[in-house]
C-alpha positions in Angstrom: 76.3 103.7 97.9 78.5 100.9 99.0 82.3 101.2 98.7 82.8 98.3 96.2 80.9 99.7 93.2 82.3 103.2 93.6 85.8 101.9 94.0 85.4 99.6 90.9 84.1 102.5 88.9 87.0 104.8 89.8 89.6 102.0 89.0 87.9 101.3 85.7 87.9 105.0 84.7 91.6 105.2 85.7 92.5 102.3 83.5 90.6 103.8 80.6 92.4 107.1 81.1 95.7 105.3 81.2 95.0 103.5 78.0 93.9 106.7 76.3 97.1 108.4 77.5 99.2 105.6 76.1 97.6 105.8 72.8 98.3 109.6 72.6 101.9 109.0 73.7 102.5 106.3 71.1 100.8 108.4 68.4 102.7 111.7 69.2 106.2 110.6 70.2 109.1 108.5 68.9 109.2 104.8 69.5 111.9 105.0 72.2 110.1 107.8 74.1 106.8 105.9 73.9 108.5 102.7 75.2 110.1 104.5 78.1 106.9 106.3 79.1 104.8 103.2 78.6 107.0 101.4 81.0 106.5 103.8 83.8 102.9 104.9 83.2 101.3 101.7 84.7 103.4 102.0 87.8 102.4 105.6 88.3 98.7 105.0 87.8 98.8 101.9 90.1 100.5 103.9 92.8 98.0 106.7 92.5 95.0 104.3 92.6 96.4 102.3 95.6 96.9 105.6 97.5 93.4 106.7 96.6 91.9 103.3 97.6 93.7 103.5 101.0 92.4 107.0 101.6 88.9 106.2 100.3 88.2 103.3 102.6 88.1 105.1 105.9 86.2 108.0 104.4 83.5 105.7 103.0 83.2 103.8 106.4 82.8 107.1 108.2 80.1 108.2 105.7 78.2 104.9 106.1 78.3 105.2 109.9 76.8 108.7 109.7 74.2 107.6 107.3 73.3 104.6 109.4 72.8 106.9 112.5 70.6 109.3 110.5 68.3 106.7 109.1 67.9 103.5 111.0 66.5 100.5 109.2 62.7 100.7 109.6 60.9 97.8 111.2 57.3 96.9 110.8 55.4 99.8 112.1 51.7 100.3 113.0 49.5 99.2 110.2 51.9 96.6 108.9 50.2 93.4 107.9 50.5 90.6 110.4 52.4 87.5 109.2 50.5 84.3 109.9 52.3 81.8 112.0 52.8 78.3 110.6 50.9 75.6 112.4 52.2 72.2 112.6 
């Protein structure tokens, strides 16, 4: 799996979790408390996600290098059909 789709899925899940958390906070606390927590919550989630992204990048690159060494891209092998050359 490439890093982009996995990273986007994790960020999307984090945003959904943050939204659900904010709904619970607004529903279960007073207006002042909900406002104070809702001001800080996006910053905390963004910080966590930025730290995760920074840590995930090198890990994903290392995983891709190992996978590339283990299974090289196959070329046409014996028995592959020949491609006719264009004549001009």
